[in-house]
TORMIKE-385180 format. One record per residue: x, y, z of N, C-alpha, C in turn; residue in three letters. Coordinates in steps of 0.1 Angstrom, whole numbers, plus 2048, in hexadecimal, padded with zeros to 3 digits. Example, Ala and Ser with C-alpha at 12.3 -4.5 7.8 and 13.67 -1.06 7.14 Angstrom:
BEGIN
8847C784E87B7D384E8847DF84EALA8807EA8478897F584788180084FSER
# end
This chain:
BEGIN
144B8BDB7150B94DB215AB8CDA8MET15DB96D9F167B91D96174B8BD9EASN17AB80D9A186B7BD9F192B84D9DPRO192B8AD9019DB92D8F19EB9FD98ALA191BA4D9B18FBAFDA3194BADDB1THR190BA0DB6192B9CDC21A3B9BDC5SER1A8B93DBC1B7B94DBB1BDBA2DBDASP1B8BAADB31BFBB7DB41BCBBFDC2SER1B2BBDDC91B1BC2DD61B7BBDDE0MET1BCBB0DE01C4BA9DE91D2BAFDE7LYS1D6BB0DDB1E3BB6DD81E5BC4DDFASN1DABCCDDC1DCBDADE11DFBD8DF1ARG1D5BD1DF61D5BD0E051E3BCBE0AARG1E9BC1E031F6BBDE06200BC7E05MET200BCEDFC208BDADF8207BE3E05ALA1FCBE6E081FABF1E121FEBECE1EARG1FEBDFE21202BDAE2F213BDAE2FTHR219BD6E22226BD5E2222BBE4E24MET225BF0E1E22ABFDE1F229C01E2FLEU21EBFEE3521DC01E44229BFCE4ATRP22BBEEE49237BE9E51244BEEE4EARG247BF1E40253BF9E3D253C06E45TRP249C0EE44248C1BE4B24BC1AE5AALA244C10E61248C0EE70255C0BE72LEU259C00E69269BFDE6C272C09E69GLY271C0FE60278C1EE5D279C25E6ALEU26BC29E6E26BC32E7B271C2CE86ALA272C20E88279C19E92287C1BE92ALA28CC1BE8529BC1CE8329EC29E85ALA296C33E8229BC41E83299C47E90LEU290C41E9828DC48EA529AC4AEADTRP2A2C40EAF2AFC44EB72B6C52EB1PRO2B7C52EA32BEC5DE9D2B7C6AEA1CYS2AAC6AEA12A0C75EA52A4C79EB2VAL2A5C70EBC2A7C72EC92B5C7AECCGLY2BFC74EC42CCC79EC72CDC88EC1TRP2C5C8AEB52C4C97EB02BFCA3EBAARG2B4C9DEC02ACCA5EC92B5CA8ED5ALA2BDC9FEDA2C7CA2EE42D1CACEE2ALA2D7CAAED52E1CB4ED12DBCC1ED0ALA2CECC3ECA2C8CCFECA2C4CD6ED7LEU2C2CCEEE12C0CD3EEE2CDCD9EF5ALA2DACD3EF12E5CD7EF62ECCE4EEEASP2E4CE9EE32EACF2EDB2ECD00EE2ALA2E4D05EED2E5D10EF22F2D0FEFCPRO2F5D02F03301D02F0830ED04F00GLN30DCFEEF5319CFFEEB31CD0BEE7GLN311D12EE4312D21EDF318D29EE8ALA315D26EF731CD2DF01329D28F03ALA32FD20EFC33DD1BEFD33ED13F09GLY334D0DF11337D05F1D339CF6F1AGLN341CF1F21346CE1F1D342CD9F28VAL33ACCDF22335CC5F2E33FCBDF34SER33ECBCF42346CB4F4A343CA6F4CASN338CA2F46332C94F4833DC8AF41ASP343C8DF3834DC85F31359C8DF2FASN363C8CF3636FC93F33376C8FF27PRO375C85F2237CC81F14375C89F09ALA369C8FF0B363C98F0136BCA4EFEALA371CA8F0B379CB5F09386CB5F00ASP38ACA8EFE395CA6EF7392CA3EE6GLN386CA3EE2382CA0ED4383CADECDMET389CAEEC1389CB9EB837DCB9EB1PRO37CCC4EAA370CC5EA3372CBFE95ALA368CB9E91368CB1E8435ECB7E7ATHR35ECB3E6D356CB9E63348CB3E63THR341CB7E5C332CB1E5A332CA2E57GLU33CC9FE5033CC8FE4C341C86E56ASP348C8CE6134EC83E6A343C80E76THR340C74E76334C71E8133BC73E8FPRO330C72E98334C75EA633DC69EAAALA348C6DEB2351C63EB834AC58EC1ALA34DC4CEC1347C41EC7350C3DED3GLN348C3AEDE350C35EEA354C26EE7SER362C23EE9366C15EE635FC0CEF1VAL35EC10EFE35BC07F0834AC04F07GLU343C0FF06334C0EF0732EC0DEFASER334C11EEE32FC10EE1325C1BEDEGLY322C25EE8318C2EEE7321C3CEE3THR317C45EDC31DC52EDA321C5AEE6ALA32DC60EE5331C6AEF0328C76EF2LEU326C7CEFD31DC85F00320C92EF8ALA318C98EF2319CA4EE9321CAFEF2SER32ACB6EED330CC1EF7335CC9EEBSER338CD6EF233DCE0EE834DCDDEE5ALA350CDDED8360CDBED6366CE8EDBPRO373CE5EDB37ECF0EDF37DCFAED0GLU37ED07ED637FD11ECB38AD0FEC1GLN389D0EEB4393D0FEAB39AD1AEA9ILE3A7D1BEAC3AFD28EA93ADD2EE9BPRO3ABD3BE9A3ADD42E8D3B7D3DE84GLU3B3D39E793BDD35E6E3BFD27E6DGLY3BAD20E763BCD10E773B0D0BE6FVAL3B2D01E663A9CF9E603A0CF0E6BALA393CEDE6638DCE3E6F394CD7E6EGLU395CCFE7739CCC0E76391CB8E70PRO398CADE6738ECA4E5F38ECABE50GLY390CB7E4F390CBBE4039ECB9E3BSER39ECBAE2B3ACCB7E263B6CC2E28GLU3C2CBDE2B3CDCC5E2D3CBCCCE3AHIS3C9CC5E463C6CCAE523D2CD0E59VAL3D1CDCE5D3DCCE3E653DACE3E74LEU3DFCDBE7B3DDCDCE883E6CE8E90LEU3E1CEAE9B3E8CF6EA33F7CF4EA3PRO3FECE8EA440BCE4EA6412CE6E98ASP40BCE9E8D410CEAE7F410CDDE76GLY40CCD3E7E40DCC6E78400CC5E6CPHE405CC1E613FCCC0E563F6CB2E53VAL3EACAFE543E4CA2E523E0CA2E41VAL3E4C97E3B3E2C96E2C3D4C94E29PRO3CDC97E1D3C3C96E193BEC87E1DPRO3B0C88E1F3AAC79E203A2C76E14ILE3A5C6AE0F39FC64E04393C5DE06ALA388C62DFF37AC5CE00373C5BDF3GLY36AC53DF4363C4FDE635BC5DDE2THR358C65DEC350C70DEA356C7CDDFARG362C7DDE136AC85DDA375C7EDD1ASP37AC73DD4384C6DDCC37FC5FDC5TRP385C5DDBC382C4FDB4375C51DAFPHE371C5DDAA363C5EDA3365C64D96MET35EC60D8C35CC64D7E356C73D7FPHE35BC7CD77355C88D74350C89D67HIS34FC94D6234AC94D52354C8ED47ASN362C90D4A36AC8CD41376C87D49TRP37EC7DD4138CC79D46395C76D3CTYR3A1C76D3F3ABC74D343B7C6BD3ATHR3BDC63D333C9C59D373D4C5DD2EASN3DFC61D323E9C63D283F5C5CD2DTHR3FBC51D24406C49D27411C49D1EASP41EC4AD2442AC49D1A42EC3BD1CPHE42FC35D10433C26D1043FC22D09THR446C18D0B453C12D08450C05D04VAL450C01CF744CBF2CF2458BEDCEBLEU459BDFCED464BD8CE645DBD0CDCASP463BD1CD045DBC9CC3465BBCCC4HIS45BBB1CC2461BA3CC446BBA1CB8SER475B98CB947DB94CAD477B8DCA3ARG47BB8EC95476B84C8C47AB76C8DTYR472B6CC90475B5FC94479B55C89SER475B57C7E478B4CC72486B4BC70ARG48AB3EC70499B3CC6D49EB40C60PRO4ACB3FC5C4B2B42C4F4BAB4DC50GLY4C5B4CC474D0B56C464CBB60C3CALA4CEB6DC3D4CBB77C344D7B7BC2CLEU4E2B7CC344EFB81C2D4F9B78C32VAL502B73C2A50DB6AC2D51AB71C29GLU523B73C30530B79C3053BB6EC2FASP53DB6BC22547B60C1F554B62C24LEU557B6EC24565B73C27567B73C36ALA55EB76C3E561B78C4C558B6CC54ASN553B64C4C54BB56C52541B5DC5DPHE538B67C5752FB6CC61521B6CC58HIS517B69C5F509B68C5A501B71C60SER4F9B7AC5A4EEB82C5F4E0B7AC5EPHE4D9B75C684CEB6EC654C0B75C68ARG4B6B71C634A9B77C644A7B7BC74GLN4A8B71C7C4A7B73C894AEB7EC8EGLN4B7B83C894BEB90C8E4B8B9CC8BASP4ADB9BC824A4BA8C7F49DBADC8DLEU4A4BB3C9749FBB6CA349DBC7CA3ALA490BCACA748FBD9CA6490BDFCB2LEU490BD6CC0493BDECCD485BE4CD2GLY488BF0CD947CBF7CE047BC04CD7ILE46EC0BCDA46CC16CD4462C1DCDCALA462C2ACE0458C30CE844CC34CE0PRO442C36CE7434C39CE242BC40CEAGLY41EC40CE8414C48CEE407C40CEFLEU400C42CF93F3C3DCFB3EAC47D02ARG3E0C4ACFB3D6C56D013C8C53CFFTRP3C1C54D0A3B3C51D0C3ADC5ED10THR3A0C60D0B397C6CD0F389C65D10ILE383C68D1B376C61D1C36CC69D23GLY35EC69D21354C70D2734AC68D2DALA345C6DD3B33BC65D4032EC65D3BGLU326C5BD3B317C5CD3530EC5CD41LEU313C57D4D309C56D5830BC49D5EGLY302C45D69303C39D6F2F4C32D6DASP2F4C26D722E9C1DD722E4C1BD7FASP2DAC13D812D2C0FD8D2DBC06D97TYR2E6C02D912F0BFAD982FBC02D9CLEU2FCC0FD9A306C18D9C313C17D95CYS312C11D8831DC0FD8031DC1BD75HIS329C21D7432CC2BD6C32DC27D5DASP326C30D5332AC2BD46330C36D3EHIS33BC32D38342C3DD30345C39D21THR348C42D1934CC3FD0D35AC45D0AVAL364C3FD04372C42D03378C3FCF5GLU381C4ACF3389C49CE6398C45CEBPHE39FC3CCE63AEC39CE83B6C3ACDCTHR3C1C40CDC3CAC3FCD33D9C38CD9PHE3DBC30CD13EAC2BCD63F4C29CCAARG3FFC2DCCA409C2CCBF414C36CC1GLY418C3ACB5424C42CB3431C3ACB5LEU430C2DCB743AC24CB7442C23CA9GLU44FC26CA8455C24C9C463C1DC9EASP462C10C9B46FC08C9D476C0AC90TRP484C0CC9148CC0EC85499C09C88ASP4A1C00C7F4AFBFCC804B5BF9C72ARG4C1BFDC734C8BFBC644D5BF2C68THR4D6BE8C604E2BE0C614ECBE3C55TYR4F8BE2C57502BE5C4C50FBDAC4CASN510BD5C4051BBCAC40525BCEC35PHE532BCAC3753BBCDC2F544BC2C2DASP549BBEC21550BB1C20560BB3C24SER563BC0C26571BC3C2957BBC3C1EGLY586BBDC2158FBBBC1558FBB1C0CSER586BA8C0D581B9CC04575BA2BFBVAL578BA3BEF56EBAABE7563B9FBE3PRO556BA4BE254AB9BBDD548B91BE5HIS54AB90BF2547B85BFA53AB84C02ALA532B8EC00523B8DC0551BB88BFCLEU513B7EC01508B76BF94FCB76C04PHE4F1B72BFD4E4B6EC024DFB61C03THR4E1B5AC0E4DBB4CC0D4CCB49C0BPRO4C4B54C084B8B53C044B5B4CBF7LEU4C2B4BBEF4C0B45BE34CDB39BE3ASP4CAB2DBE54D5B25BE64DFB22BDAPHE4DAB28BD04E3B28BC34F0B30BC5ASN4F0B37BCE4FCB40BCF509B37BD2PHE506B2BBD7511B23BDA518B1EBCDILE511B1DBC3515B18BB451CB26BAETHR51AB30BB351DB3EBAA512B43BA3GLY507B3DBA24FCB42B9B4F3B4ABA5ALA4E7B4ABA54DEB50BAE4D9B5EBA8GLY4D4B66BB24CEB72BB04D9B7EBACILE4D8B83BA24E2B8FB9E4E0B9ABA9ALA4EABA2BAB4EBBAEBB54EBBAABC2GLY4E6BA0BC74E6B9CBD54F0B90BD9PHE4F8B8CBD0502B83BD250EB87BCDASN519B87BD3527B8DBD0527B9ABD2GLY521B9FBDD521BAEBDE52CBB1BEAALA52FBBFBE9539BC3BF4532BCABFFASP527BD0BFF520BD5C0A510BD3C09THR50BBD0C154FCBCDC184F8BD9C22TYR4EEBE0C1E4E7BE7C264D8BE1C29ALA4D4BDEC364C4BDAC374BEBE4C44ILE4B4BE8C3E4ABBF1C4849DBE9C4BASN49ABE8C5848DBE2C5C487BEDC63TYR47BBEFC60471BFBC67465BF4C69ASN45EBF8C74452BF4C7944ABFFC80SER43DC01C7E436C0BC83429C07C88ARG422C0CC92414C08C9840CC13C9DMET3FFC13C9A3F7C1DC9E3E9C17CA0ASN3E2C1CCAC3D5C14CAD3CBC1ECB2SER3BDC1DCAF3B2C25CB33A8C1DCB8PHE3A1C20CC2397C1BCC938AC22CCCGLU37FC1ECCC373C25CD136CC1ACDAVAL36CC1CCE6365C13CF0359C18CF8ASN351C0FCFC345C12D0534AC0AD12TYR34BC11D1F351C09D2A347C0CD35ARG345C01D3D33EC03D4B347BFED55THR345C07D6034DC06D6C345C04D78TRP34BBFBD81344BF9D8E34AC04D99THR347C06DA334BC10DAD351C09DB9ARG359C10DC135BC0BDCE351C09DD7LEU352C03DE1348C01DEB347C0EDF4GLY341C0DE0133FC16E0A34CC1CE10HIS34EC28E1335AC2BE1C35AC26E28ASP365C25E30366C20E3C36BC2CE45GLN367C2AE5336AC32E5D378C2EE62LEU382C36E6438EC33E69393C3DE74VAL396C38E8039AC40E893A9C47E87TYR3AAC53E873B7C5AE833BBC61E91ASP3C7C5AE953CDC60EA43D1C6EEA1PRO3D5C73E963D9C80E943CFC8AE96ASP3C3C86E923B6C8FE933AFC8BEA1LEU3B0C80EA73AAC7BEB439AC79EB0CYS398C75EA538AC73E9F38BC69E93SER37CC64E9037CC5AE8637BC65E79PHE382C5FE6D382C65E6037AC5DE55VAL376C62E4C372C5BE4037DC57E37ARG37EC4BE32388C48E29382C3DE20GLN388C3CE14384C34E09384C24E0EVAL37CC1CE0B37AC0DE10383C07E07GLY38BBFEE09394BF6E0038BBEDDF9ASN38EBEBDEA386BE0DE438ABE0DD6GLY381BD8DCD383BD5DC137ABDCDB9ALA37DBE0DAD374BE5DA4376BDFD94THR36CBDED8C36EBD7D80366BDED74PHE36DBE0D68366BE6D5E367BDED52SER35DBDED4935EBD6D3C359BE0D30TYR35FBDDD2535EBE6D1935BBDDD0CLEU356BE4D04355BDECF7355BEBCEBPHE35ABE8CE135BBF3CD8360BF0CCBGLY366BF9CC236DBF7CB637BBF9CB6LEU384BF4CAE391BF7CB0396BF5CA0ARG3A1BFEC9D3A8BFDC903B8BFFC93ASP3BEBF6C8D3CDBF6C903D5BF6C84LEU3DEBFFC823E7C01C773F5BFCC7AGLU3FABF1C73406BEBC7540EBE9C69PHE41BBF2C66421BF1C5B42FBEEC5EASP435BE8C53443BE2C5344BBE4C45GLU456BE8C4645EBEAC3A46CBE2C3CASN470BDBC3147CBD7C30485BD8C24LEU491BE0C26497BE5C194A3BDEC1BSER4A9BD7C0F4B6BD3C0D4BDBD8C01ILE4CABDCC044D2BE3BF94DEBDBBF8PHE4E3BD6BED4F1BD1BEB4F8BD6BE1SER505BDABE250BBDFBD851BBDBBD8ARG521BDEBCE532BD9BCC539BE8BCCGLN542BE9BD454ABF5BD4551BF8BC5ASN550C04BC2552C09BB654CC06BAAGLY542BFDBAB539BFBB9F52DC03B9FVAL529C07B9351DC0FB91511C07B94ASP506C0DB9B4FAC05B9C4F4C00B8FPRO4F7C06B844F1C01B794F6BF2B74SER503BEFB7950BBE3B76508BDAB81ALA507BDEB8E505BD4B994FDBDABA4PHE4F3BD4BA74E8BDABB04DFBD1BB5ALA4DCBD0BC04D1BC8BC94C8BD0BD1GLY4BCBD2BCC4B3BDBBD44A6BD2BD6ASN4A2BD2BE1496BCBBE9490BD5BF3TYR481BDABEF47CBE0BF746EBDCBF8ILE469BD8C0445DBD1C07457BDAC12ASN44ABDDC0F442BE6C1A434BDEC1BGLY432BD9C27425BD4C2C41CBDCC32VAL40FBDBC31404BE5C3A3FBBDAC3EHIS3F8BDBC4B3EEBD4C523E4BDCC57ASN3D7BDCC553CDBE4C5A3C3BDAC61ASN3C4BD9C6E3BBBD0C753B0BD7C7BLEU3A2BD4C77397BDAC7B38DBD0C81ALA387BD1C8D37EBC9C92378BCECA0GLY371BC4CA6368BC8CB3370BC4CBDVAL371BCCCCA37ABCACD4373BC7CE0GLN376BBFCEA372BBCCF637CBBCD00PHE37ABC1D0C385BC0D1637DBC4D23GLY387BC2D2F383BC6D3C38FBC9D44GLY38DBD1D50396BD4D59394BD2D69GLU39CBC9D6E399BC7D7E3A4BD0D85LEU39FBD7D8F3A8BE0D983A4BDDDA6ASP3AFBDFDAE3AFBDEDBC3B3BE9DC4TYR3ABBF2DCB3AEBFEDD03B1BFDDDEGLN3BEC02DE23C1C02DEF3C5C10DF3TYR3BBC16DFB3BEC26DFE3C0C2CDF0GLN3CCC33DEF3D0C39DE33D5C31DD9ARG3D9C25DDC3E1C1CDD33D7C13DCBTRP3DBC0FDC03D3C08DB63DCBFDDAEMET3D8BF0DAE3DEBE7DA53D3BE1D9DVAL3D6BDDD903CBBD7D893D0BD0D7AGLY3C8BCBD753CDBC3D683C1BCAD5FILE3C7BCAD523BDBCCD453BFBC3D3AVAL3B6BBED343B6BB6D283ABBBAD1EGLY3B0BB8D113A9BBDD063ACBB1CFBLYS3A1BAFCF33A4BA6CE7399BACCDBVAL39FBACCD0397BB1CC5399BA9CB8ALA38FB9ECB638EB99CAA38CBA1C9EPRO397BA0C95395BA9C89397BA3C7BSER397BACC72397BA8C643A5BB0C60VAL3AEBA9C593BDBB0C573BCBB3C47ASN3BABBFC443BBBC3C353CBBC6C34PHE3CFBBCC303DFBBEC2D3E1BC0C1FALA3EEBC7C1C3F2BC9C0F402BCCC10ASP407BC9C03417BCBC0341ABD1BF6GLN425BD7BF642CBDDBE843ABD7BE9THR43FBD3BDE44DBCCBDD454BD3BD1VAL460BD8BD3468BDEBC8474BD6BC8ASP478BCFBBD485BC6BBB48BBCABB1VAL499BCCBB04A2BCDBA54AEBC5BA9LEU4B3BBDB9E4BEBB5BA14C6BB4B93ALA4D2BBCB934DBBBDB884EABB8B8AILE4F0BB1B824FDBADB81502BA9B74ASP506BB4B6D50BBB2B60518BACB5DTHR520BAAB6852EBA4B6652EB95B6AALA523B8FB70524B83B74519B7DB6BTHR51CB73B63512B6BB5950CB60B62PRO500B5CB5F4F9B50B664F1B54B72GLY4F1B62B764E9B66B7F4DCB6CB7CARG4D1B69B834C4B6EB814C3B7EB82THR4BFB83B784BEB92B774AEB95B7AGLN4ACB9FB814A0BA3B8449DBB3B81ILE497BB6B77495BC3B7448DBCAB7FPRO48CBD8B7D485BE0B87476BDAB86GLN473BD4B93466BCEB9345DBD4B9FTHR450BD8B9C447BDDBA743BBD5BA8HIS438BD0BB242CBC7BB4425BCABC0VAL416BCCBC140FBCFBCB403BC4BCCALA403BBFBDB3FABB3BDC3F2BB6BE9THR3E5BB3BEA3DEBB4BF53D8BA6BFBTHR3D3BA5C053CEB97C0B3C5B9CC18ASN3B8B97C193B1B9AC243ADB8DC2BASP3AFB8EC3A3ACB82C433ABB85C4FGLY3A6B7AC563A4B7CC663B2B7EC6EPRO3B1B86C783BCB89C813B7B8DC8EALA3C0B90C983BAB92CA63C7B9CCACCYS3C0BA5CB53C8BAECBF3C7BA9CCBILE3D0BA8CD43CFBA3CE23D6BADCEASER3D2BB2CF43DABBBCFF3D9BB6D0CGLU3E3BB7D143E3BB5D243EDBBFD29PHE3E8BC3D343EFBCED3E3EDBC9D4DSER3F9BCCD543F9BCCD623FDBDAD67MET3F4BE0D6F3F5BEED733F6BF0D81GLN3FBBFBD853FBC00D933F9C10D92ALA3F2C16D9B3F1C22D9B3F1C2ADA9ALA3F3C36DA93F1C3EDB73E9C4CDB4TYR3E0C4FDBC3D8C58DBC3DDC64DC4GLN3E3C6FDBB3E8C7ADC03DDC84DC6LEU3D3C87DC13C8C90DC33BAC89DBFGLN3B0C8FDC23A4C88DBE3A2C86DAFPRO3A8C8FDA83A5C8DD9B3B3C8BD93ASN3BFC86D993CBC85D933D2C77D97VAL3D5C6FD903DBC62D923E8C5FD8AARG3F1C5AD8F3FCC55D883FBC46D87LEU3FEC41D7A3FFC34D7840BC2DD70ARG40DC1FD7241AC19D6E414C0DD6APHE419C08D5E412BFBD5941DBF3D51ALA41DBE5D50422BDDD49419BD7D3DTYR41DBDAD30414BD9D22419BCFD1DASP40FBC6D17412BBED0D408BBBD04PHE40BBBBCF6403BBBCEA407BB0CDFGLU3FEBAACDB401B9ECD13F6BA0CC6TRP3FEB9FCB93F6BA0CAD3F8B91CA5LEU3ECB8DCA13EDB7FC9A3E8B83C8CTHR3ECB78C823E9B79C743ECB87C6DSER3F7B8BC6F3FBB98C69407B94C5FVAL40AB9EC55415B9CC4B421BA4C51ALA42EB9EC5243ABA3C57442BA3C4ALEU44ABAEC49452BB1C3D45CBA6C3BALA464BA1C4746DB96C44468B8AC3FPRO45AB88C40454B7AC3D452B7BC2DSER454B87C26453B88C17461B85C10GLN46AB82C16477B81C0F478B74C06LEU470B6CC06471B60BFD46EB66BEDSER469B74BEE469B77BDF474B7ABDAGLN480B7ABE048EB7BBDC492B6FBD3LEU48DB64BD8492B57BD348DB57BC5VAL494B53BBA48FB50BAE484B46BACPRO47AB49BA646EB40BA7465B45BB0GLY467B4EBB945FB51BC4454B5ABBDGLY448B5ABC543EB62BBF43DB70BC6ASN441B7BBC0441B88BC6432B8EBC9PRO429B86BC341AB8BBC5414B83BD0GLN41CB7DBDA418B76BE5419B7EBF3ARG410B7EBFB413B85C08410B7CC13ILE419B7AC1C419B72C27412B78C33VAL405B72C39400B7CC433FEB71C4EVAL406B67C51404B5DC5C40CB5FC67SER411B6CC6841BB6FC74415B75C7FASN41CB73C8A417B7AC96423B81C9DGLY420B8DCA442BB95CA9428B99CB7THR431B9CCC042CB9FCCE435BACCD0PHE42EBB3CDA434BC0CE0430BBFCEEPHE43DBC5CF543ABC6D04443BD0D09ASN440BD6D15448BE1D1A441BE7D25GLY444BF4D28441BFBD3543BC0AD30LEU431C0ED3842BC19D37429C20D45SER428C2ED42426C37D4F41EC43D4AALA414C47D5140BC50D4D405C57D5AGLY3FAC60D553F4C68D5F3E3C67D5AILE3DCC65D653CCC66D633C6C72D68ASP3BFC79D613B7C86D663A9C85D63ILE3A0C8AD6E392C8AD6C38EC98D6FMET385C9CD6837ECAAD6A372CADD66TRP
# end
């Protein structure tokens, strides 16, 4: 006989033997259930007649339960109580164990949360959050405006934008689950509409021509940049905007099996969600637009701008595009949830800027005059987007959840408008763009999650 044929026959015999063993083991495990079912069917005529068994008085006190509620267990013996006919449910009263149970005394039992109807993905889901983010201060040292009359300095670190409201919106679709019971979804996320804007105004008061810019150290000698030195008023406007777009593929784990909990209000066991942790991980594409503008205008009172004016308008644009990775870890306790979320997106920053400069002072000789100048500059290089959130949520209904979070975001290797101020210094290069900055955002968010 061919050895290969002999091995094949042995394998088939072993497979048949294993199948028989499994079948016998399954039959032995199911036999008690079959016996209990047969006993229940035998008592069916008695139950239909409305008779109550007196073998176990405790059975008379057990209310009716739903089909999902197993038979009550005897604490002392560990065996099922004898089947008996339940008390007749009054007309208009819901069955105990169902959601929003109305008992005869008018007591309403809240809905019971289980994984069969709760915490499950449907065809679509959406998350809508309203955010409040704080823009970090510009950290580089150096004075921007010096008031020699009032001995006051406005420094670059004082360019603080504070907080601004925004929106984060996600819509996702379920693709199905795998053999590990992990859910797979694809989702689109928009985050943005934050617009930080602040204006600073300075007036030298009764002392004329007392405002100077220390960006040019020649102002001490009376020389320096025309229009920005010897001014009466300064107006500085700092603006920042951010919008982000994401497309992610996400995989979610599920909660474990439900648990049976004895409810004293129902006098029976009910099915509730089993507390536990779930995890999800994602990867996708991200594009973030981050723009900043810094405008400085200086004037002398009663002097025409054609004779004395200082105009500096700088606009920088950062476009960070890259591949994103992330994950989320949640712990579910009944309807409450706490969790952490992290994302990182190594990106390429396509940065560019435009600069408009005008510096005129026809009355003071020796100062550097800058005619109307417009320069555009670009620079491409590596950057990174990082996010971290700590969140908590409460499930109102099977498909509605309220969520609160603390959010943190960090951008690296981006261009900030205040970093380009060196272009005002005589001899500075207006065609140079600085992209070595980092900026932070942190704040709170509150929103609602809906599945349908």
